[in-house]
LUMKOL-579999 format. One record per residue (C-alpha): x, y, z; residue in one letter. Coordinates in steps of 0.1 Angstrom, whole numbers, padded with zeros to 4 digits, always signed. Layout:
BEGIN
XYZA
...
//
This chain:
BEGIN
-1473-1273-0010M
-1493-1306-0007K
-1531-1305-0007I
-1549-1331+0015I
-1586-1338+0015T
-1611-1365+0022D
-1636-1382+0000T
-1664-1360+0013G
-1652-1338-0016S
-1665-1364-0041L
-1630-1365-0055M
-1621-1399-0070S
-1587-1416-0066Q
-1579-1409-0103Q
-1588-1372-0100Q
-1567-1369-0068A
-1538-1386-0085H
-1540-1363-0116D
-1539-1332-0093L
-1513-1346-0070D
-1537-1344-0041I
-1535-1367-0010E
-1569-1383-0007L
-1581-1397+0027L
-1610-1421+0024P
-1640-1416+0048L
-1654-1449+0061Q
-1687-1467+0058V
-1698-1498+0077A
-1725-1521+0064I
-1734-1557+0069A
-1707-1562+0096G
-1679-1550+0074K
-1660-1517+0072N
-1651-1501+0038Y
-1629-1472+0028R
-1650-1448+0007D
-1643-1450-0030Y
-1611-1471-0023F
-1629-1503-0015E
-1665-1497-0023L
-1681-1481-0053K
-1714-1462-0052S
-1732-1486-0077A
-1724-1516-0055D
-1733-1497-0023F
-1768-1488-0033V
-1775-1525-0039Q
-1761-1534-0004M
-1783-1508+0014V
-1814-1526+0003K
-1807-1553+0028N
-1786-1536+0055A
-1783-1503+0074I
-1750-1484+0068P
-1731-1460+0091N
-1703-1436+0081S
-1673-1423+0099S
-1642-1401+0095Q
-1610-1413+0079P
-1591-1439+0099A
-1567-1423+0124I
-1538-1444+0111G
-1544-1432+0076D
-1543-1396+0087V
-1512-1401+0109M
-1494-1418+0080E
-1500-1389+0057V
-1490-1363+0083Y
-1458-1382+0091E
-1445-1380+0055R
-1458-1345+0046T
-1438-1315+0055K
-1458-1287+0040N
-1495-1291+0035A
-1530-1277+0036L
-1556-1302+0048H
-1591-1293+0036I
-1618-1313+0055T
-1655-1317+0050M
-1676-1294+0072T
-1672-1296+0110K
-1704-1307+0126G
-1718-1330+0100L
-1686-1350+0103S
-1660-1356+0130A
-1633-1354+0103T
-1620-1319+0113Y
-1620-1325+0150D
-1603-1359+0146S
-1576-1344+0124A
-1571-1315+0148L
-1566-1340+0177G
-1540-1359+0156I
-1521-1327+0147L
-1520-1317+0184N
-1508-1351+0196S
-1481-1354+0169M
-1469-1318+0173H
-1466-1317+0135T
-1455-1284+0120E
-1461-1272+0085G
-1496-1286+0082I
-1525-1262+0081T
-1560-1276+0088L
-1589-1259+0071F
-1626-1265+0079N
-1643-1262+0045S
-1676-1255+0061K
-1692-1274+0033T
-1690-1308+0016L
-1695-1327-0017A
-1694-1305-0048G
-1686-1272-0032T
-1658-1288-0011Q
-1645-1302-0043K
-1644-1267-0058Y
-1623-1255-0029L
-1599-1284-0032V
-1594-1279-0069E
-1589-1242-0063L
-1563-1248-0036A
-1545-1273-0059S
-1543-1248-0087S
-1528-1222-0064L
-1505-1244-0043A
-1474-1240-0065K
-1470-1202-0062D
-1493-1190-0034K
-1488-1191+0004T
-1512-1210+0026V
-1526-1177+0039D
-1533-1165+0004E
-1551-1198-0005I
-1571-1197+0027V
-1581-1161+0021E
-1594-1170-0014R
-1613-1200-0002M
-1630-1180+0025N
-1640-1154-0001K
-1657-1182-0021C
-1674-1194+0010L
-1689-1160+0016S
-1717-1170-0008S
-1721-1207-0005C
-1752-1229+0004Q
-1762-1265+0002S
-1797-1279-0002F
-1807-1316+0000L
-1838-1334-0012M
-1839-1369+0003P
-1863-1396-0008T
-1859-1415+0025D
-1858-1394+0056F
-1848-1423+0078D
-1812-1419+0067Y
-1810-1383+0080L
-1829-1391+0112K
-1808-1421+0120R
-1776-1402+0116G
-1788-1374+0138G
-1781-1349+0110R
-1814-1330+0111I
-1831-1310+0138T
-1864-1322+0154T
-1882-1295+0134L
-1868-1307+0101A
-1875-1343+0110A
-1913-1335+0111T
-1911-1332+0073L
-1907-1369+0071G
-1944-1373+0080G
-1955-1356+0048F
-1953-1388+0027L
-1967-1371-0004K
-1943-1341-0003L
-1907-1337-0013K
-1889-1324+0018P
-1860-1300+0014I
-1833-1294+0040V
-1803-1271+0039M
-1770-1268+0056H
-1766-1235+0075V
-1730-1224+0081E
-1719-1230+0117G
-1748-1255+0123S
-1741-1290+0132E
-1774-1301+0118R
-1794-1297+0086L
-1823-1273+0090E
-1857-1273+0075K
-1860-1253+0043F
-1894-1264+0028G
-1912-1291+0009S
-1927-1294-0025G
-1956-1313-0040R
-1934-1325-0068T
-1897-1326-0077W
-1903-1297-0100T
-1919-1276-0072N
-1891-1285-0048A
-1864-1276-0072I
-1881-1243-0081D
-1882-1233-0044Q
-1845-1238-0042I
-1839-1218-0074I
-1861-1190-0059D
-1839-1189-0028R
-1807-1189-0049M
-1819-1160-0070I
-1830-1142-0038Q
-1794-1147-0025N
-1779-1132-0056G
-1767-1163-0073V
-1756-1155-0108S
-1730-1165-0134M
-1703-1154-0109T
-1712-1186-0090H
-1708-1223-0097K
-1735-1248-0091I
-1732-1285-0083Y
-1760-1310-0086I
-1750-1343-0069S
-1773-1374-0068H
-1775-1409-0055A
-1785-1426-0087F
-1813-1402-0095N
-1801-1388-0128L
-1836-1380-0139E
-1842-1355-0111V
-1806-1342-0114A
-1812-1335-0151D
-1845-1318-0143L
-1827-1295-0118A
-1800-1288-0144F
-1825-1277-0170K
-1846-1255-0147R
-1816-1238-0132I
-1802-1231-0167K
-1836-1216-0177E
-1837-1191-0148R
-1800-1182-0141I
-1784-1173-0174Q
-1748-1183-0180G
-1744-1203-0148I
-1719-1231-0147E
-1732-1264-0135I
-1716-1298-0128D
-1735-1330-0122I
-1718-1355-0099L
-1726-1389-0084E
-1725-1391-0046L
-1700-1414-0029S
-1711-1443-0006P
-1705-1421+0025V
-1726-1393+0011M
-1753-1417+0002I
-1753-1430+0038T
-1761-1395+0049Q
-1788-1386+0023G
-1801-1420+0013G
-1805-1436-0021P
-1822-1414-0046G
-1813-1381-0028C
-1804-1350-0048V
-1782-1322-0035A
-1781-1287-0051I
-1752-1264-0040Q
-1737-1231-0050Y
-1704-1214-0043I
-1689-1180-0054L
-1663-1186-0080K
-1627-1174-0074D
-1619-1143-0094N
-1582-1140-0084G
//
């Protein structure tokens, strides 16, 4: 079975190649030119470009998806969350129009690090498990999964329409660090809170994670848009309060930076697969 995903999973071309995963690039447009996420534009270059131009992101090109579907007979396509991206709906429309059999489409209900976890899990199971078994195990992981985002520039979220009016009001508190979270089934990011400092904001997220029962049975991802100082701070404070927890620190892709803005930091958790 072939695993297909998009760069919303923060999976690089090399990682996808090593795991024999078909990687579909999301797209980002900036300064009058369209780029394929990771494939034609690196994050380090992108953060320099956004200083002088406003970016916009979109789902993988229809032609790219069709080409992969045409040459794939048995596959599981794991997309970034429906609602925050049109990737799932676009792929569903392509599947229906092509009348392709043997391809299962799965809405990951998440993105970034936790989507990456699901893709890596599916890849490890693809050789000897059925698609139904893989989907069942992914859904079990998603039963305890949450994403928090701390943007430094709220204009990115407001411009993309990815936050509710209520959450957007946080942008007025210039001296506070706003926090938004992705609620399962929601097509927007919802207000979670705000902190006086990065430390205070991170501690609020940790408080919620502990309240939700996050423990060493979970995995945490800290993803950042070239804000390693805050990512390291989050890593240390989480390690101090949740003993034995596994944490990965990742850099966000150009498309993810388009959504959260330069300097943003995301903290996510997901229940680890236990077989």
